[in-house]
PDB file of N, CA, C and O in Angstrom:
ATOM      1  N   MET A   1      54.174  35.406 117.993  1.00  0.00           N
ATOM      2  CA  MET A   1      54.472  34.056 118.392  1.00  0.00           C
ATOM      3  C   MET A   1      55.926  34.028 118.868  1.00  0.00           C
ATOM      4  O   MET A   1      56.834  34.471 118.164  1.00  0.00           O
ATOM      5  N   ALA A   2      56.123  33.509 120.053  1.00  0.00           N
ATOM      6  CA  ALA A   2      57.462  33.462 120.637  1.00  0.00           C
ATOM      7  C   ALA A   2      58.255  32.283 120.080  1.00  0.00           C
ATOM      8  O   ALA A   2      57.691  31.250 119.721  1.00  0.00           O
ATOM      9  N   GLU A   3      59.564  32.458 120.014  1.00  0.00           N
ATOM     10  CA  GLU A   3      60.465  31.373 119.613  1.00  0.00           C
ATOM     11  C   GLU A   3      61.478  31.153 120.719  1.00  0.00           C
ATOM     12  O   GLU A   3      61.954  32.098 121.348  1.00  0.00           O
ATOM     13  N   ILE A   4      61.800  29.885 120.944  1.00  0.00           N
ATOM     14  CA  ILE A   4      62.810  29.539 121.940  1.00  0.00           C
ATOM     15  C   ILE A   4      63.533  28.297 121.445  1.00  0.00           C
ATOM     16  O   ILE A   4      62.910  27.386 120.900  1.00  0.00           O
ATOM     17  N   ASN A   5      64.844  28.259 121.634  1.00  0.00           N
ATOM     18  CA  ASN A   5      65.565  27.074 121.176  1.00  0.00           C
ATOM     19  C   ASN A   5      65.327  25.914 122.144  1.00  0.00           C
ATOM     20  O   ASN A   5      64.977  26.115 123.307  1.00  0.00           O
ATOM     21  N   THR A   6      65.521  24.720 121.643  1.00  0.00           N
ATOM     22  CA  THR A   6      65.179  23.530 122.431  1.00  0.00           C
ATOM     23  C   THR A   6      66.002  23.406 123.709  1.00  0.00           C
ATOM     24  O   THR A   6      65.518  22.861 124.702  1.00  0.00           O
ATOM     25  N   ILE A   7      67.214  23.893 123.700  1.00  0.00           N
ATOM     26  CA  ILE A   7      68.047  23.824 124.915  1.00  0.00           C
ATOM     27  C   ILE A   7      67.441  24.707 126.009  1.00  0.00           C
ATOM     28  O   ILE A   7      67.322  24.290 127.161  1.00  0.00           O
ATOM     29  N   SER A   8      67.058  25.936 125.632  1.00  0.00           N
ATOM     30  CA  SER A   8      66.417  26.832 126.601  1.00  0.00           C
ATOM     31  C   SER A   8      65.049  26.297 127.017  1.00  0.00           C
ATOM     32  O   SER A   8      64.660  26.411 128.180  1.00  0.00           O
ATOM     33  N   ALA A   9      64.321  25.714 126.063  1.00  0.00           N
ATOM     34  CA  ALA A   9      63.002  25.158 126.384  1.00  0.00           C
ATOM     35  C   ALA A   9      63.134  24.036 127.407  1.00  0.00           C
ATOM     36  O   ALA A   9      62.327  23.944 128.332  1.00  0.00           O
ATOM     37  N   ARG A  10      64.135  23.191 127.249  1.00  0.00           N
ATOM     38  CA  ARG A  10      64.345  22.101 128.196  1.00  0.00           C
ATOM     39  C   ARG A  10      64.658  22.660 129.587  1.00  0.00           C
ATOM     40  O   ARG A  10      64.143  22.168 130.592  1.00  0.00           O
ATOM     41  N   ALA A  11      65.492  23.674 129.633  1.00  0.00           N
ATOM     42  CA  ALA A  11      65.885  24.258 130.920  1.00  0.00           C
ATOM     43  C   ALA A  11      64.735  25.013 131.579  1.00  0.00           C
ATOM     44  O   ALA A  11      64.696  25.153 132.801  1.00  0.00           O
ATOM     45  N   ASN A  12      63.796  25.500 130.763  1.00  0.00           N
ATOM     46  CA  ASN A  12      62.682  26.304 131.282  1.00  0.00           C
ATOM     47  C   ASN A  12      61.334  25.688 130.891  1.00  0.00           C
ATOM     48  O   ASN A  12      60.380  26.405 130.589  1.00  0.00           O
ATOM     49  N   PHE A  13      61.267  24.366 130.902  1.00  0.00           N
ATOM     50  CA  PHE A  13      60.080  23.666 130.411  1.00  0.00           C
ATOM     51  C   PHE A  13      58.809  24.126 131.112  1.00  0.00           C
ATOM     52  O   PHE A  13      57.802  24.378 130.450  1.00  0.00           O
ATOM     53  N   SER A  14      58.833  24.238 132.402  1.00  0.00           N
ATOM     54  CA  SER A  14      57.650  24.650 133.154  1.00  0.00           C
ATOM     55  C   SER A  14      57.167  26.027 132.712  1.00  0.00           C
ATOM     56  O   SER A  14      55.964  26.257 132.588  1.00  0.00           O
ATOM     57  N   ASP A  15      58.102  26.937 132.475  1.00  0.00           N
ATOM     58  CA  ASP A  15      57.750  28.281 132.024  1.00  0.00           C
ATOM     59  C   ASP A  15      57.130  28.250 130.628  1.00  0.00           C
ATOM     60  O   ASP A  15      56.155  28.951 130.360  1.00  0.00           O
ATOM     61  N   VAL A  16      57.696  27.437 129.748  1.00  0.00           N
ATOM     62  CA  VAL A  16      57.168  27.326 128.384  1.00  0.00           C
ATOM     63  C   VAL A  16      55.738  26.797 128.422  1.00  0.00           C
ATOM     64  O   VAL A  16      54.859  27.323 127.740  1.00  0.00           O
ATOM     65  N   VAL A  17      55.508  25.752 129.224  1.00  0.00           N
ATOM     66  CA  VAL A  17      54.164  25.194 129.345  1.00  0.00           C
ATOM     67  C   VAL A  17      53.207  26.219 129.941  1.00  0.00           C
ATOM     68  O   VAL A  17      52.072  26.339 129.479  1.00  0.00           O
ATOM     69  N   SER A  18      53.635  26.945 130.938  1.00  0.00           N
ATOM     70  CA  SER A  18      52.781  27.964 131.563  1.00  0.00           C
ATOM     71  C   SER A  18      52.429  29.071 130.581  1.00  0.00           C
ATOM     72  O   SER A  18      51.301  29.565 130.582  1.00  0.00           O
ATOM     73  N   ARG A  19      53.379  29.464 129.747  1.00  0.00           N
ATOM     74  CA  ARG A  19      53.099  30.505 128.748  1.00  0.00           C
ATOM     75  C   ARG A  19      51.987  30.062 127.802  1.00  0.00           C
ATOM     76  O   ARG A  19      51.132  30.861 127.418  1.00  0.00           O
ATOM     77  N   ALA A  20      52.005  28.784 127.433  1.00  0.00           N
ATOM     78  CA  ALA A  20      50.961  28.265 126.545  1.00  0.00           C
ATOM     79  C   ALA A  20      49.651  28.051 127.299  1.00  0.00           C
ATOM     80  O   ALA A  20      48.585  28.452 126.831  1.00  0.00           O
ATOM     81  N   ALA A  21      49.735  27.425 128.452  1.00  0.00           N
ATOM     82  CA  ALA A  21      48.520  27.053 129.186  1.00  0.00           C
ATOM     83  C   ALA A  21      47.791  28.256 129.764  1.00  0.00           C
ATOM     84  O   ALA A  21      46.571  28.360 129.640  1.00  0.00           O
ATOM     85  N   TYR A  22      48.516  29.153 130.384  1.00  0.00           N
ATOM     86  CA  TYR A  22      47.866  30.254 131.092  1.00  0.00           C
ATOM     87  C   TYR A  22      47.933  31.572 130.321  1.00  0.00           C
ATOM     88  O   TYR A  22      47.016  32.389 130.399  1.00  0.00           O
ATOM     89  N   GLY A  23      49.020  31.775 129.580  1.00  0.00           N
ATOM     90  CA  GLY A  23      49.163  33.007 128.809  1.00  0.00           C
ATOM     91  C   GLY A  23      48.569  32.899 127.420  1.00  0.00           C
ATOM     92  O   GLY A  23      48.518  33.883 126.682  1.00  0.00           O
ATOM     93  N   LYS A  24      48.115  31.692 127.058  1.00  0.00           N
ATOM     94  CA  LYS A  24      47.525  31.439 125.737  1.00  0.00           C
ATOM     95  C   LYS A  24      48.479  31.843 124.619  1.00  0.00           C
ATOM     96  O   LYS A  24      48.056  32.324 123.567  1.00  0.00           O
ATOM     97  N   GLU A  25      49.772  31.640 124.862  1.00  0.00           N
ATOM     98  CA  GLU A  25      50.808  32.017 123.908  1.00  0.00           C
ATOM     99  C   GLU A  25      51.274  30.776 123.154  1.00  0.00           C
ATOM    100  O   GLU A  25      51.397  29.696 123.731  1.00  0.00           O
ATOM    101  N   ARG A  26      51.527  30.939 121.879  1.00  0.00           N
ATOM    102  CA  ARG A  26      52.109  29.870 121.073  1.00  0.00           C
ATOM    103  C   ARG A  26      53.619  30.032 121.102  1.00  0.00           C
ATOM    104  O   ARG A  26      54.143  31.109 120.817  1.00  0.00           O
ATOM    105  N   VAL A  27      54.308  28.965 121.444  1.00  0.00           N
ATOM    106  CA  VAL A  27      55.765  29.014 121.560  1.00  0.00           C
ATOM    107  C   VAL A  27      56.358  28.030 120.563  1.00  0.00           C
ATOM    108  O   VAL A  27      56.113  26.826 120.642  1.00  0.00           O
ATOM    109  N   VAL A  28      57.137  28.549 119.630  1.00  0.00           N
ATOM    110  CA  VAL A  28      57.790  27.718 118.620  1.00  0.00           C
ATOM    111  C   VAL A  28      59.161  27.317 119.143  1.00  0.00           C
ATOM    112  O   VAL A  28      59.939  28.158 119.594  1.00  0.00           O
ATOM    113  N   LEU A  29      59.445  26.023 119.076  1.00  0.00           N
ATOM    114  CA  LEU A  29      60.739  25.502 119.502  1.00  0.00           C
ATOM    115  C   LEU A  29      61.636  25.386 118.277  1.00  0.00           C
ATOM    116  O   LEU A  29      61.223  24.871 117.238  1.00  0.00           O
ATOM    117  N   THR A  30      62.867  25.870 118.411  1.00  0.00           N
ATOM    118  CA  THR A  30      63.795  25.833 117.288  1.00  0.00           C
ATOM    119  C   THR A  30      65.016  25.002 117.633  1.00  0.00           C
ATOM    120  O   THR A  30      65.414  24.884 118.792  1.00  0.00           O
ATOM    121  N   ARG A  31      65.592  24.436 116.595  1.00  0.00           N
ATOM    122  CA  ARG A  31      66.858  23.710 116.728  1.00  0.00           C
ATOM    123  C   ARG A  31      67.739  24.190 115.587  1.00  0.00           C
ATOM    124  O   ARG A  31      67.352  24.107 114.421  1.00  0.00           O
ATOM    125  N   HIS A  32      68.906  24.684 115.914  1.00  0.00           N
ATOM    126  CA  HIS A  32      69.837  25.247 114.926  1.00  0.00           C
ATOM    127  C   HIS A  32      69.156  26.342 114.107  1.00  0.00           C
ATOM    128  O   HIS A  32      69.401  26.487 112.909  1.00  0.00           O
ATOM    129  N   GLY A  33      68.290  27.116 114.785  1.00  0.00           N
ATOM    130  CA  GLY A  33      67.633  28.250 114.148  1.00  0.00           C
ATOM    131  C   GLY A  33      66.421  27.903 113.290  1.00  0.00           C
ATOM    132  O   GLY A  33      65.799  28.787 112.702  1.00  0.00           O
ATOM    133  N   LYS A  34      66.087  26.612 113.221  1.00  0.00           N
ATOM    134  CA  LYS A  34      64.949  26.196 112.401  1.00  0.00           C
ATOM    135  C   LYS A  34      63.802  25.729 113.288  1.00  0.00           C
ATOM    136  O   LYS A  34      64.036  25.000 114.252  1.00  0.00           O
ATOM    137  N   PRO A  35      62.572  26.128 112.988  1.00  0.00           N
ATOM    138  CA  PRO A  35      61.419  25.674 113.769  1.00  0.00           C
ATOM    139  C   PRO A  35      61.251  24.158 113.636  1.00  0.00           C
ATOM    140  O   PRO A  35      61.292  23.613 112.533  1.00  0.00           O
ATOM    141  N   VAL A  36      61.059  23.478 114.788  1.00  0.00           N
ATOM    142  CA  VAL A  36      60.900  22.021 114.760  1.00  0.00           C
ATOM    143  C   VAL A  36      59.622  21.546 115.441  1.00  0.00           C
ATOM    144  O   VAL A  36      59.148  20.444 115.163  1.00  0.00           O
ATOM    145  N   ALA A  37      59.063  22.355 116.321  1.00  0.00           N
ATOM    146  CA  ALA A  37      57.848  21.968 117.047  1.00  0.00           C
ATOM    147  C   ALA A  37      57.252  23.216 117.666  1.00  0.00           C
ATOM    148  O   ALA A  37      57.817  24.307 117.590  1.00  0.00           O
ATOM    149  N   ALA A  38      56.079  23.023 118.289  1.00  0.00           N
ATOM    150  CA  ALA A  38      55.439  24.149 118.952  1.00  0.00           C
ATOM    151  C   ALA A  38      54.713  23.672 120.191  1.00  0.00           C
ATOM    152  O   ALA A  38      54.222  22.545 120.247  1.00  0.00           O
ATOM    153  N   VAL A  39      54.654  24.535 121.173  1.00  0.00           N
ATOM    154  CA  VAL A  39      53.831  24.310 122.361  1.00  0.00           C
ATOM    155  C   VAL A  39      52.704  25.322 122.249  1.00  0.00           C
ATOM    156  O   VAL A  39      52.932  26.531 122.205  1.00  0.00           O
ATOM    157  N   VAL A  40      51.478  24.802 122.204  1.00  0.00           N
ATOM    158  CA  VAL A  40      50.324  25.667 121.978  1.00  0.00           C
ATOM    159  C   VAL A  40      49.291  25.454 123.072  1.00  0.00           C
ATOM    160  O   VAL A  40      49.277  24.409 123.721  1.00  0.00           O
ATOM    161  N   PRO A  41      48.430  26.434 123.277  1.00  0.00           N
ATOM    162  CA  PRO A  41      47.341  26.239 124.238  1.00  0.00           C
ATOM    163  C   PRO A  41      46.459  25.074 123.796  1.00  0.00           C
ATOM    164  O   PRO A  41      46.284  24.839 122.600  1.00  0.00           O
ATOM    165  N   LEU A  42      45.916  24.360 124.748  1.00  0.00           N
ATOM    166  CA  LEU A  42      45.058  23.226 124.450  1.00  0.00           C
ATOM    167  C   LEU A  42      43.884  23.630 123.568  1.00  0.00           C
ATOM    168  O   LEU A  42      43.458  22.856 122.711  1.00  0.00           O
ATOM    169  N   GLU A  43      43.362  24.827 123.770  1.00  0.00           N
ATOM    170  CA  GLU A  43      42.239  25.304 122.960  1.00  0.00           C
ATOM    171  C   GLU A  43      42.612  25.359 121.479  1.00  0.00           C
ATOM    172  O   GLU A  43      41.784  25.051 120.621  1.00  0.00           O
ATOM    173  N   ASP A  44      43.853  25.750 121.172  1.00  0.00           N
ATOM    174  CA  ASP A  44      44.314  25.797 119.785  1.00  0.00           C
ATOM    175  C   ASP A  44      44.356  24.396 119.187  1.00  0.00           C
ATOM    176  O   ASP A  44      43.930  24.184 118.052  1.00  0.00           O
ATOM    177  N   LEU A  45      44.867  23.451 119.952  1.00  0.00           N
ATOM    178  CA  LEU A  45      44.930  22.067 119.482  1.00  0.00           C
ATOM    179  C   LEU A  45      43.531  21.517 119.231  1.00  0.00           C
ATOM    180  O   LEU A  45      43.289  20.873 118.210  1.00  0.00           O
ATOM    181  N   GLU A  46      42.618  21.767 120.153  1.00  0.00           N
ATOM    182  CA  GLU A  46      41.242  21.282 120.000  1.00  0.00           C
ATOM    183  C   GLU A  46      40.585  21.891 118.760  1.00  0.00           C
ATOM    184  O   GLU A  46      39.868  21.200 118.036  1.00  0.00           O
ATOM    185  N   ALA A  47      40.826  23.172 118.515  1.00  0.00           N
ATOM    186  CA  ALA A  47      40.258  23.833 117.334  1.00  0.00           C
ATOM    187  C   ALA A  47      40.843  23.226 116.063  1.00  0.00           C
ATOM    188  O   ALA A  47      40.116  23.000 115.095  1.00  0.00           O
ATOM    189  N   LEU A  48      42.130  22.965 116.055  1.00  0.00           N
ATOM    190  CA  LEU A  48      42.775  22.351 114.897  1.00  0.00           C
ATOM    191  C   LEU A  48      42.204  20.961 114.641  1.00  0.00           C
ATOM    192  O   LEU A  48      41.942  20.600 113.494  1.00  0.00           O
ATOM    193  N   GLU A  49      42.012  20.189 115.689  1.00  0.00           N
ATOM    194  CA  GLU A  49      41.458  18.845 115.533  1.00  0.00           C
ATOM    195  C   GLU A  49      40.016  18.888 115.022  1.00  0.00           C
ATOM    196  O   GLU A  49      39.618  18.047 114.216  1.00  0.00           O
ATOM    197  N   ARG A  50      39.231  19.867 115.489  1.00  0.00           N
ATOM    198  CA  ARG A  50      37.864  20.018 114.980  1.00  0.00           C
ATOM    199  C   ARG A  50      37.879  20.320 113.483  1.00  0.00           C
ATOM    200  O   ARG A  50      37.103  19.745 112.719  1.00  0.00           O
ATOM    201  N   LEU A  51      38.768  21.225 113.071  1.00  0.00           N
ATOM    202  CA  LEU A  51      38.882  21.566 111.653  1.00  0.00           C
ATOM    203  C   LEU A  51      39.294  20.349 110.831  1.00  0.00           C
ATOM    204  O   LEU A  51      38.755  20.114 109.750  1.00  0.00           O
ATOM    205  N   GLU A  52      40.250  19.575 111.346  1.00  0.00           N
ATOM    206  CA  GLU A  52      40.676  18.360 110.643  1.00  0.00           C
ATOM    207  C   GLU A  52      39.523  17.367 110.527  1.00  0.00           C
ATOM    208  O   GLU A  52      39.334  16.753 109.477  1.00  0.00           O
ATOM    209  N   ASP A  53      38.754  17.207 111.599  1.00  0.00           N
ATOM    210  CA  ASP A  53      37.606  16.298 111.574  1.00  0.00           C
ATOM    211  C   ASP A  53      36.573  16.746 110.541  1.00  0.00           C
ATOM    212  O   ASP A  53      36.026  15.924 109.806  1.00  0.00           O
ATOM    213  N   GLU A  54      36.309  18.052 110.490  1.00  0.00           N
ATOM    214  CA  GLU A  54      35.353  18.579 109.514  1.00  0.00           C
ATOM    215  C   GLU A  54      35.836  18.343 108.087  1.00  0.00           C
ATOM    216  O   GLU A  54      35.056  17.953 107.218  1.00  0.00           O
ATOM    217  N   LEU A  55      37.112  18.578 107.851  1.00  0.00           N
ATOM    218  CA  LEU A  55      37.688  18.358 106.522  1.00  0.00           C
ATOM    219  C   LEU A  55      37.618  16.873 106.155  1.00  0.00           C
ATOM    220  O   LEU A  55      37.263  16.530 105.028  1.00  0.00           O
ATOM    221  N   ASP A  56      37.954  15.998 107.099  1.00  0.00           N
ATOM    222  CA  ASP A  56      37.862  14.556 106.846  1.00  0.00           C
ATOM    223  C   ASP A  56      36.436  14.148 106.498  1.00  0.00           C
ATOM    224  O   ASP A  56      36.225  13.356 105.580  1.00  0.00           O
ATOM    225  N   ALA A  57      35.455  14.685 107.225  1.00  0.00           N
ATOM    226  CA  ALA A  57      34.058  14.358 106.970  1.00  0.00           C
ATOM    227  C   ALA A  57      33.634  14.858 105.589  1.00  0.00           C
ATOM    228  O   ALA A  57      32.931  14.150 104.868  1.00  0.00           O
ATOM    229  N   GLU A  58      34.052  16.064 105.213  1.00  0.00           N
ATOM    230  CA  GLU A  58      33.723  16.604 103.893  1.00  0.00           C
ATOM    231  C   GLU A  58      34.346  15.761 102.783  1.00  0.00           C
ATOM    232  O   GLU A  58      33.698  15.465 101.779  1.00  0.00           O
ATOM    233  N   MET A  59      35.605  15.380 102.971  1.00  0.00           N
ATOM    234  CA  MET A  59      36.281  14.559 101.965  1.00  0.00           C
ATOM    235  C   MET A  59      35.636  13.175 101.870  1.00  0.00           C
ATOM    236  O   MET A  59      35.496  12.625 100.778  1.00  0.00           O
ATOM    237  N   GLY A  60      35.249  12.622 103.006  1.00  0.00           N
ATOM    238  CA  GLY A  60      34.583  11.323 103.010  1.00  0.00           C
ATOM    239  C   GLY A  60      33.241  11.383 102.307  1.00  0.00           C
ATOM    240  O   GLY A  60      32.904  10.495 101.524  1.00  0.00           O
ATOM    241  N   ALA A  61      32.478  12.424 102.583  1.00  0.00           N
ATOM    242  CA  ALA A  61      31.170  12.593 101.944  1.00  0.00           C
ATOM    243  C   ALA A  61      31.330  12.768 100.436  1.00  0.00           C
ATOM    244  O   ALA A  61      30.542  12.222  99.663  1.00  0.00           O
ATOM    245  N   ALA A  62      32.335  13.519 100.016  1.00  0.00           N
ATOM    246  CA  ALA A  62      32.574  13.723  98.586  1.00  0.00           C
ATOM    247  C   ALA A  62      32.976  12.412  97.910  1.00  0.00           C
ATOM    248  O   ALA A  62      32.514  12.111  96.809  1.00  0.00           O
ATOM    249  N   ALA A  63      33.830  11.638  98.565  1.00  0.00           N
ATOM    250  CA  ALA A  63      34.252  10.352  98.001  1.00  0.00           C
ATOM    251  C   ALA A  63      33.077   9.388  97.907  1.00  0.00           C
ATOM    252  O   ALA A  63      32.934   8.669  96.918  1.00  0.00           O
ATOM    253  N   LEU A  64      32.238   9.374  98.933  1.00  0.00           N
ATOM    254  CA  LEU A  64      31.056   8.507  98.913  1.00  0.00           C
ATOM    255  C   LEU A  64      30.100   8.921  97.801  1.00  0.00           C
ATOM    256  O   LEU A  64      29.572   8.066  97.089  1.00  0.00           O
ATOM    257  N   ALA A  65      29.874  10.211  97.647  1.00  0.00           N
ATOM    258  CA  ALA A  65      28.986  10.700  96.596  1.00  0.00           C
ATOM    259  C   ALA A  65      29.536  10.333  95.222  1.00  0.00           C
ATOM    260  O   ALA A  65      28.782   9.935  94.334  1.00  0.00           O
ATOM    261  N   GLU A  66      30.838  10.465  95.049  1.00  0.00           N
ATOM    262  CA  GLU A  66      31.465  10.106  93.772  1.00  0.00           C
ATOM    263  C   GLU A  66      31.305   8.610  93.511  1.00  0.00           C
ATOM    264  O   GLU A  66      30.976   8.206  92.396  1.00  0.00           O
ATOM    265  N   TRP A  67      31.532   7.804  94.516  1.00  0.00           N
ATOM    266  CA  TRP A  67      31.394   6.350  94.379  1.00  0.00           C
ATOM    267  C   TRP A  67      29.955   5.969  94.057  1.00  0.00           C
ATOM    268  O   TRP A  67      29.707   5.108  93.213  1.00  0.00           O
ATOM    269  N   GLN A  68      29.002   6.620  94.738  1.00  0.00           N
ATOM    270  CA  GLN A  68      27.592   6.312  94.507  1.00  0.00           C
ATOM    271  C   GLN A  68      27.146   6.732  93.110  1.00  0.00           C
ATOM    272  O   GLN A  68      26.230   6.130  92.549  1.00  0.00           O
ATOM    273  N   ALA A  69      27.773   7.744  92.548  1.00  0.00           N
ATOM    274  CA  ALA A  69      27.397   8.238  91.225  1.00  0.00           C
ATOM    275  C   ALA A  69      27.932   7.342  90.107  1.00  0.00           C
ATOM    276  O   ALA A  69      27.416   7.366  88.990  1.00  0.00           O
ATOM    277  N   GLU A  70      28.960   6.556  90.404  1.00  0.00           N
ATOM    278  CA  GLU A  70      29.546   5.677  89.392  1.00  0.00           C
ATOM    279  C   GLU A  70      28.643   4.479  89.129  1.00  0.00           C
ATOM    280  O   GLU A  70      27.949   3.988  90.020  1.00  0.00           O
ATOM    281  N   GLU A  71      28.673   4.023  87.877  1.00  0.00           N
ATOM    282  CA  GLU A  71      27.991   2.776  87.570  1.00  0.00           C
ATOM    283  C   GLU A  71      28.951   1.655  87.931  1.00  0.00           C
ATOM    284  O   GLU A  71      30.080   1.592  87.445  1.00  0.00           O
ATOM    285  N   LYS A  72      28.476   0.785  88.787  1.00  0.00           N
ATOM    286  CA  LYS A  72      29.323  -0.312  89.239  1.00  0.00           C
ATOM    287  C   LYS A  72      28.738  -1.631  88.748  1.00  0.00           C
ATOM    288  O   LYS A  72      27.540  -1.875  88.886  1.00  0.00           O
ATOM    289  N   PRO A  73      29.582  -2.471  88.179  1.00  0.00           N
ATOM    290  CA  PRO A  73      29.070  -3.781  87.778  1.00  0.00           C
ATOM    291  C   PRO A  73      28.755  -4.600  89.032  1.00  0.00           C
ATOM    292  O   PRO A  73      29.455  -4.514  90.041  1.00  0.00           O
ATOM    293  N   THR A  74      27.716  -5.374  88.947  1.00  0.00           N
ATOM    294  CA  THR A  74      27.380  -6.234  90.075  1.00  0.00           C
ATOM    295  C   THR A  74      27.904  -7.631  89.800  1.00  0.00           C
ATOM    296  O   THR A  74      27.910  -8.100  88.661  1.00  0.00           O
ATOM    297  N   VAL A  75      28.338  -8.277  90.849  1.00  0.00           N
ATOM    298  CA  VAL A  75      28.862  -9.633  90.758  1.00  0.00           C
ATOM    299  C   VAL A  75      28.060 -10.489  91.714  1.00  0.00           C
ATOM    300  O   VAL A  75      27.971 -10.173  92.901  1.00  0.00           O
ATOM    301  N   PRO A  76      27.476 -11.564  91.222  1.00  0.00           N
ATOM    302  CA  PRO A  76      26.719 -12.430  92.124  1.00  0.00           C
ATOM    303  C   PRO A  76      27.630 -13.034  93.195  1.00  0.00           C
ATOM    304  O   PRO A  76      28.798 -13.330  92.944  1.00  0.00           O
ATOM    305  N   TRP A  77      27.074 -13.206  94.378  1.00  0.00           N
ATOM    306  CA  TRP A  77      27.836 -13.765  95.485  1.00  0.00           C
ATOM    307  C   TRP A  77      28.416 -15.132  95.127  1.00  0.00           C
ATOM    308  O   TRP A  77      29.538 -15.446  95.524  1.00  0.00           O
ATOM    309  N   SER A  78      27.693 -15.924  94.406  1.00  0.00           N
ATOM    310  CA  SER A  78      28.185 -17.256  94.039  1.00  0.00           C
ATOM    311  C   SER A  78      29.469 -17.160  93.215  1.00  0.00           C
ATOM    312  O   SER A  78      30.360 -17.998  93.356  1.00  0.00           O
ATOM    313  N   ALA A  79      29.569 -16.142  92.356  1.00  0.00           N
ATOM    314  CA  ALA A  79      30.778 -15.956  91.548  1.00  0.00           C
ATOM    315  C   ALA A  79      31.949 -15.511  92.426  1.00  0.00           C
ATOM    316  O   ALA A  79      33.086 -15.939  92.230  1.00  0.00           O
ATOM    317  N   VAL A  80      31.654 -14.661  93.380  1.00  0.00           N
ATOM    318  CA  VAL A  80      32.706 -14.207  94.300  1.00  0.00           C
ATOM    319  C   VAL A  80      33.192 -15.386  95.124  1.00  0.00           C
ATOM    320  O   VAL A  80      34.393 -15.616  95.263  1.00  0.00           O
ATOM    321  N   LYS A  81      32.234 -16.130  95.669  1.00  0.00           N
ATOM    322  CA  LYS A  81      32.548 -17.276  96.517  1.00  0.00           C
ATOM    323  C   LYS A  81      33.351 -18.318  95.743  1.00  0.00           C
ATOM    324  O   LYS A  81      34.258 -18.933  96.304  1.00  0.00           O
ATOM    325  N   ALA A  82      33.040 -18.523  94.493  1.00  0.00           N
ATOM    326  CA  ALA A  82      33.740 -19.507  93.669  1.00  0.00           C
ATOM    327  C   ALA A  82      35.186 -19.086  93.409  1.00  0.00           C
ATOM    328  O   ALA A  82      36.060 -19.930  93.208  1.00  0.00           O
ATOM    329  N   GLY A  83      35.425 -17.805  93.416  1.00  0.00           N
ATOM    330  CA  GLY A  83      36.779 -17.303  93.149  1.00  0.00           C
ATOM    331  C   GLY A  83      37.690 -17.301  94.358  1.00  0.00           C
ATOM    332  O   GLY A  83      38.874 -16.990  94.230  1.00  0.00           O
ATOM    333  N   ILE A  84      37.173 -17.639  95.528  1.00  0.00           N
ATOM    334  CA  ILE A  84      37.986 -17.627  96.746  1.00  0.00           C
ATOM    335  C   ILE A  84      38.648 -18.983  96.915  1.00  0.00           C
ATOM    336  O   ILE A  84      37.979 -20.017  96.910  1.00  0.00           O
ATOM    337  N   GLU A  85      39.945 -18.975  97.062  1.00  0.00           N
ATOM    338  CA  GLU A  85      40.678 -20.228  97.287  1.00  0.00           C
ATOM    339  C   GLU A  85      40.980 -20.360  98.766  1.00  0.00           C
ATOM    340  O   GLU A  85      41.397 -19.401  99.415  1.00  0.00           O
ATOM    341  N   PHE A  86      40.772 -21.527  99.280  1.00  0.00           N
ATOM    342  CA  PHE A  86      41.044 -21.780 100.704  1.00  0.00           C
ATOM    343  C   PHE A  86      42.290 -22.579 100.888  1.00  0.00           C
ATOM    344  O   PHE A  86      42.668 -22.882 102.020  1.00  0.00           O
TER     345      PHE A  86
END
């Protein structure tokens, strides 16, 4: 994975984008020697987003299953409605 400081990246922005887009290279941008961002191929971003979506769906399904397994007290609508102040 290549590293380039933000000053050089700004001066060579087109080259940095081309390295990611066409060379499929990940370029880490640094400021004061510390990584602060990255320019990655679009395919990498799409794969990361798919993984995040899958994880979100798994976590949502687990939370729903946990909620469904709990015994929940029921409250009649009339009691809920009576408790609402307008």
